[in-house]
N, CA, C and O atoms as a printed pandas DataFrame, in Angstrom:
     atom_number atom_name residue_name chain_id  residue_number  x_coord  y_coord  z_coord
0              1         N          UNK        A               1   12.343   20.982    4.801
1              2        CA          UNK        A               1   11.713   19.905    5.916
2              3         C          UNK        A               1   12.036   18.556    5.214
3              4         O          UNK        A               1   11.327   18.121    4.307
4              5         N          UNK        A               2   13.143   17.913    5.679
5              6        CA          UNK        A               2   13.362   16.338    5.446
6              7         C          UNK        A               2   12.091   15.330    5.071
7              8         O          UNK        A               2   10.949   15.780    5.166
8              9         N          UNK        A               3   12.255   14.315    4.755
9             10        CA          UNK        A               3   11.265   13.239    4.874
10            11         C          UNK        A               3   11.078   12.717    6.287
11            12         O          UNK        A               3   10.072   12.388    6.915
12            13         N          UNK        A               4   12.176   12.741    6.541
13            14        CA          UNK        A               4   11.851   11.885    7.998
14            15         C          UNK        A               4   11.398   12.928    9.257
15            16         O          UNK        A               4   10.809   12.512   10.255
16            17         N          UNK        A               5   11.676   14.002    9.101
17            18        CA          UNK        A               5   10.826   14.830    9.682
18            19         C          UNK        A               5    9.565   15.073    9.922
19            20         O          UNK        A               5    8.982   15.310   10.980
20            21         N          UNK        A               6    8.922   14.934    8.047
21            22        CA          UNK        A               6    7.322   15.012    7.904
22            23         C          UNK        A               6    6.833   13.502    8.246
23            24         O          UNK        A               6    5.682   13.352    8.655
24            25         N          UNK        A               7    7.500   12.629    8.121
25            26        CA          UNK        A               7    6.971   11.181    8.625
26            27         C          UNK        A               7    6.831   11.608   10.142
27            28         O          UNK        A               7    5.658   11.646   10.515
28            29         N          UNK        A               8    7.763   11.933   11.082
29            30        CA          UNK        A               8    7.756   12.223   12.017
30            31         C          UNK        A               8    6.294   13.049   12.628
31            32         O          UNK        A               8    5.625   12.791   13.629
32            33         N          UNK        A               9    6.155   13.917   11.789
33            34        CA          UNK        A               9    5.159   14.693   12.037
34            35         C          UNK        A               9    3.483   13.982   11.915
35            36         O          UNK        A               9    2.543   14.223   12.672
36            37         N          UNK        A              10    3.492   13.098   10.773
37            38        CA          UNK        A              10    2.261   12.933   10.400
38            39         C          UNK        A              10    2.502   11.555   11.434
39            40         O          UNK        A              10    1.384   11.178   11.782
40            41         N          UNK        A              11    3.379   10.842   11.927
41            42        CA          UNK        A              11    3.796    9.698   12.749
42            43         C          UNK        A              11    2.716   10.400   14.221
43            44         O          UNK        A              11    1.903    9.648   14.758
44            45         N          UNK        A              12    2.795   11.104   14.450
45            46        CA          UNK        A              12    2.986   11.885   16.003
46            47         C          UNK        A              12    1.018   12.277   15.654
47            48         O          UNK        A              12    0.174   12.045   16.519
48            49         N          UNK        A              13    0.698   12.802   14.423
49            50        CA          UNK        A              13   -0.739   13.242   14.233
50            51         C          UNK        A              13   -1.622   11.762   14.404
51            52         O          UNK        A              13   -2.585   11.632   15.161
52            53         N          UNK        A              14   -1.128   10.823   13.630
53            54        CA          UNK        A              14   -1.910    9.550   13.566
54            55         C          UNK        A              14   -1.976    8.958   15.296
55            56         O          UNK        A              14   -2.925    8.640   16.013
56            57         N          UNK        A              15   -0.807    8.990   15.472
57            58        CA          UNK        A              15   -1.022    8.524   17.313
58            59         C          UNK        A              15   -2.137    9.369   17.558
59            60         O          UNK        A              15   -3.285    8.924   17.533
60            61         N          UNK        A              16   -1.839   10.727   17.828
61            62        CA          UNK        A              16   -2.644   11.178   18.674
62            63         C          UNK        A              16   -4.395   11.398   18.457
63            64         O          UNK        A              16   -5.124   11.757   19.382
64            65         N          UNK        A              17   -4.992   11.041   16.742
65            66        CA          UNK        A              17   -6.457   10.348   16.242
66            67         C          UNK        A              17   -6.145    9.129   16.571
67            68         O          UNK        A              17   -7.173    8.663   17.062
68            69         N          UNK        A              18   -5.184    8.205   16.590
69            70        CA          UNK        A              18   -5.521    6.663   16.596
70            71         C          UNK        A              18   -5.977    6.124   17.998
71            72         O          UNK        A              18   -6.654    5.097   17.987
72            73         N          UNK        A              19   -5.607    6.844   19.486
73            74        CA          UNK        A              19   -5.025    7.002   20.361
74            75         C          UNK        A              19   -6.619    6.010   21.258
75            76         O          UNK        A              19   -6.704    4.905   21.794
76            77         N          UNK        A              20   -7.534    7.042   21.028
77            78        CA          UNK        A              20   -8.612    6.519   21.576
78            79         C          UNK        A              20   -9.204    5.606   21.015
79            80         O          UNK        A              20   -9.390    4.657   21.776
80            81         N          UNK        A              21   -9.705    5.423   19.710
81            82        CA          UNK        A              21  -10.600    3.891   19.408
82            83         C          UNK        A              21   -9.380    2.915   19.246
83            84         O          UNK        A              21   -9.991    1.898   18.918
84            85         N          UNK        A              22   -8.160    2.587   19.261
85            86        CA          UNK        A              22   -7.165    1.815   19.613
86            87         C          UNK        A              22   -7.588    0.908   21.042
87            88         O          UNK        A              22   -7.884   -0.268   21.257
88            89         N          UNK        A              23   -7.449    2.050   21.808
89            90        CA          UNK        A              23   -7.416    1.920   23.311
90            91         C          UNK        A              23   -8.918    1.199   23.501
91            92         O          UNK        A              23   -9.048    0.294   24.324
92            93         N          UNK        A              24  -10.026    1.652   22.699
93            94        CA          UNK        A              24  -11.319    1.179   23.452
94            95         C          UNK        A              24  -11.147   -0.301   22.502
95            96         O          UNK        A              24  -11.716   -1.121   23.221
96            97         N          UNK        A              25  -10.712   -0.965   21.404
97            98        CA          UNK        A              25  -10.617   -1.797   20.875
98            99         C          UNK        A              25   -9.657   -2.438   21.474
99           100         O          UNK        A              25   -9.886   -3.614   21.191
100          101         N          UNK        A              26   -8.854   -2.408   22.035
101          102        CA          UNK        A              26   -7.990   -3.310   22.848
102          103         C          UNK        A              26   -8.839   -3.691   23.916
103          104         O          UNK        A              26   -9.356   -4.800   24.056
104          105         N          UNK        A              27   -8.977   -2.504   24.815
105          106        CA          UNK        A              27   -9.810   -2.718   26.341
106          107         C          UNK        A              27  -10.833   -3.869   26.173
107          108         O          UNK        A              27  -11.125   -4.872   26.825
108          109         N          UNK        A              28  -11.259   -3.289   25.002
109          110        CA          UNK        A              28  -12.919   -4.270   25.350
110          111         C          UNK        A              28  -12.488   -5.676   24.350
111          112         O          UNK        A              28  -13.193   -6.672   24.187
112          113         N          UNK        A              29  -11.355   -5.463   23.854
113          114        CA          UNK        A              29  -10.734   -6.753   23.385
114          115         C          UNK        A              29  -10.200   -7.691   24.326
115          116         O          UNK        A              29  -10.042   -8.813   23.845
116          117         N          UNK        A              30  -10.000   -7.609   25.070
117          118        CA          UNK        A              30   -9.168   -8.173   26.279
118          119         C          UNK        A              30  -10.572   -8.798   27.564
119          120         O          UNK        A              30  -10.889   -9.928   27.934
120          121         N          UNK        A              31  -10.999   -7.662   27.845
121          122        CA          UNK        A              31  -11.903   -7.929   28.568
122          123         C          UNK        A              31  -13.727   -8.643   28.270
123          124         O          UNK        A              31  -14.454   -8.971   29.209
124          125         N          UNK        A              32  -14.090   -8.733   26.963
125          126        CA          UNK        A              32  -15.125   -9.363   26.416
126          127         C          UNK        A              32  -14.726  -11.150   27.035
127          128         O          UNK        A              32  -15.524  -11.919   27.569
128          129         N          UNK        A              33  -13.366  -11.382   26.754
129          130        CA          UNK        A              33  -13.553  -13.157   26.812
130          131         C          UNK        A              33  -13.585  -13.580   28.597
131          132         O          UNK        A              33  -14.154  -14.512   29.166
132          133         N          UNK        A              34  -12.590  -12.293   29.226
133          134        CA          UNK        A              34  -12.289  -12.364   30.744
134          135         C          UNK        A              34  -14.494  -11.960   31.272
135          136         O          UNK        A              34  -14.809  -12.774   32.140
136          137         N          UNK        A              35  -15.453  -11.216   30.985
137          138        CA          UNK        A              35  -16.668  -11.206   31.560
138          139         C          UNK        A              35  -17.587  -12.650   30.840
139          140         O          UNK        A              35  -18.293  -13.458   31.443
140          141         N          UNK        A              36  -17.282  -12.589   29.449
141          142        CA          UNK        A              36  -17.978  -13.740   29.051
142          143         C          UNK        A              36  -18.038  -15.260   29.665
143          144         O          UNK        A              36  -19.066  -15.851   29.996
144          145         N          UNK        A              37  -16.330  -15.890   29.758
145          146        CA          UNK        A              37  -15.938  -16.742   29.916
146          147         C          UNK        A              37  -15.727  -17.178   31.795
147          148         O          UNK        A              37  -16.038  -18.069   32.586
148          149         N          UNK        A              38  -15.106  -16.063   31.761
149          150        CA          UNK        A              38  -14.603  -16.381   33.588
150          151         C          UNK        A              38  -15.575  -16.135   34.670
151          152         O          UNK        A              38  -15.663  -16.769   35.722
152          153         N          UNK        A              39  -16.429  -14.951   34.211
153          154        CA          UNK        A              39  -17.329  -14.350   34.989
154          155         C          UNK        A              39  -18.720  -14.931   35.139
155          156         O          UNK        A              39  -19.379  -15.157   36.154
156          157         N          UNK        A              40  -19.041  -15.147   33.606
157          158        CA          UNK        A              40  -20.052  -15.698   33.027
158          159         C          UNK        A              40  -20.937  -14.349   33.111
159          160         O          UNK        A              40  -22.127  -14.641   33.237
160          161         N          UNK        A              41  -20.763  -13.310   33.086
161          162        CA          UNK        A              41  -21.288  -12.051   32.684
162          163         C          UNK        A              41  -21.724  -11.655   31.322
163          164         O          UNK        A              41  -20.962  -10.870   30.759
164          165         N          UNK        A              42  -22.661  -11.982   30.742
165          166        CA          UNK        A              42  -22.875  -11.970   29.370
166          167         C          UNK        A              42  -23.609  -10.499   29.047
167          168         O          UNK        A              42  -23.467   -9.926   27.967
168          169         N          UNK        A              43  -24.372  -10.006   30.090
169          170        CA          UNK        A              43  -24.437   -8.722   29.807
170          171         C          UNK        A              43  -23.532   -7.790   29.300
171          172         O          UNK        A              43  -23.527   -7.172   28.236
172          173         N          UNK        A              44  -22.251   -7.800   30.895
173          174        CA          UNK        A              44  -21.740   -6.665   30.648
174          175         C          UNK        A              44  -20.686   -7.232   29.162
175          176         O          UNK        A              44  -20.153   -6.426   28.399
176          177         N          UNK        A              45  -20.580   -8.661   29.028
177          178        CA          UNK        A              45  -19.855   -8.922   27.819
178          179         C          UNK        A              45  -19.993   -8.627   26.160
179          180         O          UNK        A              45  -19.226   -8.629   25.197
180          181         N          UNK        A              46  -21.918   -8.288   26.483
181          182        CA          UNK        A              46  -22.331   -7.732   25.119
182          183         C          UNK        A              46  -22.203   -6.218   24.908
183          184         O          UNK        A              46  -22.253   -5.523   23.893
184          185         N          UNK        A              47  -21.988   -5.894   26.424
185          186        CA          UNK        A              47  -21.572   -4.327   26.264
186          187         C          UNK        A              47  -20.087   -4.332   25.510
187          188         O          UNK        A              47  -19.910   -3.557   24.570
188          189         N          UNK        A              48  -19.120   -5.146   25.909
189          190        CA          UNK        A              48  -17.437   -4.946   25.462
190          191         C          UNK        A              48  -17.778   -5.123   24.141
191          192         O          UNK        A              48  -17.431   -4.326   23.269
192          193         N          UNK        A              49  -18.626   -6.400   23.866
193          194        CA          UNK        A              49  -18.161   -6.439   22.042
194          195         C          UNK        A              49  -19.066   -5.552   21.432
195          196         O          UNK        A              49  -18.917   -5.567   20.211
196          197         N          UNK        A              50  -19.944   -4.788   21.811
197          198        CA          UNK        A              50  -20.534   -3.438   20.983
198          199         C          UNK        A              50  -19.922   -2.572   21.070
199          200         O          UNK        A              50  -20.049   -1.806   20.115
200          201         N          UNK        A              51  -18.922   -2.122   22.168
201          202        CA          UNK        A              51  -17.700   -1.478   22.224
202          203         C          UNK        A              51  -16.586   -1.884   21.274
203          204         O          UNK        A              51  -16.000   -0.990   20.663
204          205         N          UNK        A              52  -16.268   -3.065   21.108
205          206        CA          UNK        A              52  -15.201   -3.188   20.582
206          207         C          UNK        A              52  -15.932   -3.773   19.134
207          208         O          UNK        A              52  -15.064   -4.512   18.669
208          209         N          UNK        A              53  -17.041   -3.793   18.260
209          210        CA          UNK        A              53  -17.378   -3.704   17.010
210          211         C          UNK        A              53  -17.568   -2.534   16.469
211          212         O          UNK        A              53  -17.607   -2.452   15.241
212          213         N          UNK        A              54  -17.748   -1.238   17.391
213          214        CA          UNK        A              54  -18.379    0.213   17.126
214          215         C          UNK        A              54  -19.424    0.330   16.827
215          216         O          UNK        A              54  -19.773    1.281   16.128
216          217         N          UNK        A              55  -20.513   -0.862   17.378
217          218        CA          UNK        A              55  -21.858   -0.945   17.373
218          219         C          UNK        A              55  -22.446    0.089   18.065
219          220         O          UNK        A              55  -23.510    0.645   17.793
220          221         N          UNK        A              56  -21.671    0.321   19.003
221          222        CA          UNK        A              56  -22.295    1.254   20.242
222          223         C          UNK        A              56  -22.147    2.545   20.039
223          224         O          UNK        A              56  -22.597    3.298   20.904
224          225         N          UNK        A              57  -21.551    3.057   18.975
225          226        CA          UNK        A              57  -21.338    4.411   18.363
226          227         C          UNK        A              57  -21.984    4.437   16.838
227          228         O          UNK        A              57  -21.818    5.293   15.968
228          229         N          UNK        A              58  -22.689    3.353   16.798
229          230        CA          UNK        A              58  -23.191    3.208   15.011
230          231         C          UNK        A              58  -22.791    3.597   13.771
231          232         O          UNK        A              58  -23.300    4.091   12.764
232          233         N          UNK        A              59  -21.335    3.089   14.286
233          234        CA          UNK        A              59  -19.832    2.566   13.269
234          235         C          UNK        A              59  -19.576    1.557   12.894
235          236         O          UNK        A              59  -18.429    1.407   12.473
236          237         N          UNK        A              60  -20.728    0.133   12.864
237          238        CA          UNK        A              60  -19.996   -1.176   12.976
238          239         C          UNK        A              60  -19.774   -1.254   11.310
239          240         O          UNK        A              60  -19.016   -2.179   11.019
240          241         N          UNK        A              61  -20.258   -0.499   10.161
241          242        CA          UNK        A              61  -19.668   -0.752    8.892
242          243         C          UNK        A              61  -18.515   -0.120    9.284
243          244         O          UNK        A              61  -17.773   -1.031    9.650
244          245         N          UNK        A              62  -17.845    1.120    9.437
245          246        CA          UNK        A              62  -16.630    1.585    9.250
246          247         C          UNK        A              62  -15.533    1.036   10.095
247          248         O          UNK        A              62  -14.494    0.568    9.628
248          249         N          UNK        A              63  -15.879    1.135   11.641
249          250        CA          UNK        A              63  -14.849    1.249   12.859
250          251         C          UNK        A              63  -13.612    0.193   12.312
251          252         O          UNK        A              63  -12.464    0.632   12.233
252          253         N          UNK        A              64  -13.840   -0.863   12.035
253          254        CA          UNK        A              64  -12.984   -1.914   11.676
254          255         C          UNK        A              64  -12.045   -1.508   10.322
255          256         O          UNK        A              64  -11.143   -2.314   10.093
256          257         N          UNK        A              65  -12.137   -0.511    9.527
257          258        CA          UNK        A              65  -11.715    0.053    8.672
258          259         C          UNK        A              65  -10.919    0.716    9.221
259          260         O          UNK        A              65   -9.725    0.477    9.400
260          261         N          UNK        A              66  -11.641    1.767    9.588
261          262        CA          UNK        A              66  -10.950    3.099   10.307
262          263         C          UNK        A              66   -9.444    2.625   10.987
263          264         O          UNK        A              66   -8.294    2.976   10.722
264          265         N          UNK        A              67  -10.020    1.634   12.017
265          266        CA          UNK        A              67   -8.899    1.028   12.799
266          267         C          UNK        A              67   -7.568    0.430   12.270
267          268         O          UNK        A              67   -6.472    0.540   12.821
268          269         N          UNK        A              68   -7.869   -0.292   10.987
269          270        CA          UNK        A              68   -7.261   -0.942   10.391
270          271         C          UNK        A              68   -6.215    0.656    9.541
271          272         O          UNK        A              68   -4.992    0.766    9.632
272          273         N          UNK        A              69   -6.900    1.402    8.992
273          274        CA          UNK        A              69   -6.162    2.490    8.384
274          275         C          UNK        A              69   -5.224    2.634    9.004
275          276         O          UNK        A              69   -4.082    2.425    8.594
276          277         N          UNK        A              70   -5.571    3.066   10.250
277          278        CA          UNK        A              70   -4.953    3.851   11.288
278          279         C          UNK        A              70   -3.822    3.095   11.560
279          280         O          UNK        A              70   -2.729    3.637   11.400
280          281         N          UNK        A              71   -3.891    1.677   12.031
281          282        CA          UNK        A              71   -2.946    1.192   11.979
282          283         C          UNK        A              71   -1.805    1.108   10.982
283          284         O          UNK        A              71   -0.692    1.504   11.329
284          285         N          UNK        A              72   -2.000    0.639    9.815
285          286        CA          UNK        A              72   -1.596    0.852    8.698
286          287         C          UNK        A              72   -0.718    1.754    8.417
287          288         O          UNK        A              72    0.414    1.476    8.022
288          289         N          UNK        A              73   -1.211    3.091    8.617
289          290        CA          UNK        A              73   -0.677    4.383    8.893
290          291         C          UNK        A              73    0.718    4.765    9.481
291          292         O          UNK        A              73    1.714    5.298    8.992
292          293         N          UNK        A              74    0.315    4.148   11.074
293          294        CA          UNK        A              74    1.334    3.978   12.167
294          295         C          UNK        A              74    2.556    3.360   12.184
295          296         O          UNK        A              74    3.623    3.581   12.758
296          297         N          UNK        A              75    1.994    2.214   11.122
297          298        CA          UNK        A              75    3.000    1.246   10.879
298          299         C          UNK        A              75    3.818    1.732    9.903
299          300         O          UNK        A              75    5.031    1.677   10.105
300          301         N          UNK        A              76    3.357    2.252    8.763
301          302        CA          UNK        A              76    3.893    3.166    7.726
302          303         C          UNK        A              76    4.823    3.946    8.138
303          304         O          UNK        A              76    5.980    3.629    7.858
304          305         N          UNK        A              77    4.577    5.153    8.899
305          306        CA          UNK        A              77    5.235    6.200    9.175
306          307         C          UNK        A              77    6.304    5.584   10.270
307          308         O          UNK        A              77    7.508    5.817   10.162
308          309         N          UNK        A              78    5.840    4.897   11.179
309          310        CA          UNK        A              78    6.821    4.366   12.081
310          311         C          UNK        A              78    8.122    3.162   11.412
311          312         O          UNK        A              78    9.174    2.840   11.964
312          313         N          UNK        A              79    7.759    2.851   10.513
313          314        CA          UNK        A              79    8.885    1.773    9.720
314          315         C          UNK        A              79    9.996    2.542    8.696
315          316         O          UNK        A              79   11.120    2.282    8.268
316          317         N          UNK        A              80    9.112    3.536    8.572
317          318        CA          UNK        A              80   10.238    4.764    7.517
318          319         C          UNK        A              80   11.282    5.815    8.444
319          320         O          UNK        A              80   12.231    6.521    8.104
320          321         N          UNK        A              81   10.656    5.568    9.706
321          322        CA          UNK        A              81   11.571    6.286   10.685
322          323         C          UNK        A              81   12.564    5.454   11.028
323          324         O          UNK        A              81   13.671    5.943   11.253
324          325         N          UNK        A              82   12.373    4.134   11.128
325          326        CA          UNK        A              82   13.326    3.535   11.798
326          327         C          UNK        A              82   14.533    3.375   10.633
327          328         O          UNK        A              82   14.462    3.941    9.542
328          329         N          UNK        A              83   15.732    2.450   11.073
329          330        CA          UNK        A              83   16.852    2.709   10.307
330          331         C          UNK        A              83   16.616    1.150    9.418
331          332         O          UNK        A              83   17.749    0.750    9.151
332          333         N          UNK        A              84   15.832    0.406    9.016
333          334        CA          UNK        A              84   15.411   -0.769    8.648
334          335         C          UNK        A              84   15.645   -0.739    6.985
335          336         O          UNK        A              84   15.965   -1.679    6.258
336          337         N          UNK        A              85   15.450    0.281    6.726
337          338        CA          UNK        A              85   15.139    0.448    4.893
338          339         C          UNK        A              85   16.130    1.785    4.902
339          340         O          UNK        A              85   15.870    2.481    3.920
340          341         N          UNK        A              86   16.836    2.159    5.448
341          342        CA          UNK        A              86   18.355    3.128    4.904
342          343         C          UNK        A              86   19.158    2.178    4.228
343          344         O          UNK        A              86   19.209    0.956    4.361
344          345         N          UNK        A              87   19.858    3.047    3.383
345          346        CA          UNK        A              87   20.930    2.088    2.776
346          347         C          UNK        A              87   22.077    2.092    3.715
347          348         O          UNK        A              87   22.253    3.081    4.426
348          349         N          UNK        A              88   22.941    0.982    3.784
349          350        CA          UNK        A              88   23.790    0.763    5.064
350          351         C          UNK        A              88   25.016    1.326    4.280
351          352         O          UNK        A              88   25.111    1.017    3.092
352          353         N          UNK        A              89   26.049    2.203    4.900
353          354        CA          UNK        A              89   26.868    2.900    4.295
354          355         C          UNK        A              89   28.505    2.119    4.902
355          356         O          UNK        A              89   28.865    1.706    6.004
356          357         N          UNK        A              90   29.115    2.194    3.664
357          358        CA          UNK        A              90   30.461    1.240    3.912
358          359         C          UNK        A              90   31.374    2.076    4.978
359          360         O          UNK        A              90   31.084    3.155    5.494
360          361         N          UNK        A              91   32.391    1.400    5.146
361          362        CA          UNK        A              91   33.289    2.281    6.418
362          363         C          UNK        A              91   34.166    3.035    5.707
363          364         O          UNK        A              91   34.633    3.876    6.475
364          365         N          UNK        A              92   34.636    3.150    4.568
365          366        CA          UNK        A              92   35.698    3.952    3.911
366          367         C          UNK        A              92   34.572    4.750    3.591
367          368         O          UNK        A              92   34.487    5.589    4.487
368          369         N          UNK        A              93   33.515    4.937    2.626
369          370        CA          UNK        A              93   32.554    6.303    2.676
370          371         C          UNK        A              93   32.422    7.005    3.582
371          372         O          UNK        A              93   32.308    8.207    3.342
372          373         N          UNK        A              94   32.382    6.485    5.126
373          374        CA          UNK        A              94   31.506    7.346    6.605
374          375         C          UNK        A              94   33.137    8.071    6.847
375          376         O          UNK        A              94   33.370    9.248    7.123
376          377         N          UNK        A              95   34.155    6.928    6.640
377          378        CA          UNK        A              95   35.754    7.762    6.682
378          379         C          UNK        A              95   35.825    8.727    5.496
379          380         O          UNK        A              95   35.403    9.487    6.367
380          381         N          UNK        A              96   35.903    9.243    4.709
381          382        CA          UNK        A              96   35.737    9.987    4.058
382          383         C          UNK        A              96   35.009   11.127    3.929
383          384         O          UNK        A              96   35.425   12.211    3.518
384          385         N          UNK        A              97   33.474   10.745    4.433
385          386        CA          UNK        A              97   33.027   11.853    4.945
386          387         C          UNK        A              97   33.332   12.856    5.984
387          388         O          UNK        A              97   33.067   14.058    5.962
388          389         N          UNK        A              98   34.027   12.060    7.045
389          390        CA          UNK        A              98   34.495   12.608    8.325
390          391         C          UNK        A              98   36.032   13.423    8.405
391          392         O          UNK        A              98   36.543   14.217    9.194
392          393         N          UNK        A              99   36.421   12.806    7.223
393          394        CA          UNK        A              99   37.798   13.738    6.650
394          395         C          UNK        A              99   37.430   14.739    5.841
395          396         O          UNK        A              99   38.315   15.563    5.607
396          397         N          UNK        A             100   36.423   14.903    5.364
397          398        CA          UNK        A             100   36.323   16.269    4.449
398          399         C          UNK        A             100   35.626   17.043    5.329
399          400         O          UNK        A             100   35.762   18.265    5.271
400          401         N          UNK        A             101   34.634   16.357    6.436
401          402        CA          UNK        A             101   34.575   17.574    7.358
402          403         C          UNK        A             101   35.371   18.277    8.006
403          404         O          UNK        A             101   35.380   19.506    8.063
404          405         N          UNK        A             102   36.252   17.350    8.658
405          406        CA          UNK        A             102   37.407   18.111    9.090
406          407         C          UNK        A             102   38.302   19.167    8.509
407          408         O          UNK        A             102   38.785   20.126    9.112
408          409         N          UNK        A             103   38.474   18.793    7.045
409          410        CA          UNK        A             103   39.099   19.474    6.196
410          411         C          UNK        A             103   38.289   20.844    5.688
411          412         O          UNK        A             103   38.876   21.884    5.388
412          413         N          UNK        A             104   37.521   20.751    5.665
413          414        CA          UNK        A             104   36.170   21.884    5.925
414          415         C          UNK        A             104   36.327   22.823    6.942
415          416         O          UNK        A             104   35.851   23.928    6.679
416          417         N          UNK        A             105   36.950   22.675    8.216
417          418        CA          UNK        A             105   36.456   22.938    9.636
418          419         C          UNK        A             105   38.012   23.936    9.480
419          420         O          UNK        A             105   38.185   24.831   10.308
420          421         N          UNK        A             106   38.866   23.745    8.595
421          422        CA          UNK        A             106   40.341   24.086    8.797
422          423         C          UNK        A             106   40.211   25.492    8.124
423          424         O          UNK        A             106   41.195   26.224    8.029
């Protein structure tokens, strides 16, 4: 198994695990100011703030850390799969590889 396929597997697992906490953080972060500022619904805004900070689950001490670590893991595995950090090949190297493959087929 190559390193790229390992990172794809880890990225897929991180994404499945982090989907719900990140969705809750995003939705509650967006809706909090809407309820608090626009509609002046302070009780609903308070619930959104409790969800956003993890207080509603009793995880307010570690919820932001877990979200941050999960996002960092997704970022690292995602960037490693991109072509940003791959060594660029010169045109002559690529042409030599193609000609070697054609020679090997004959």
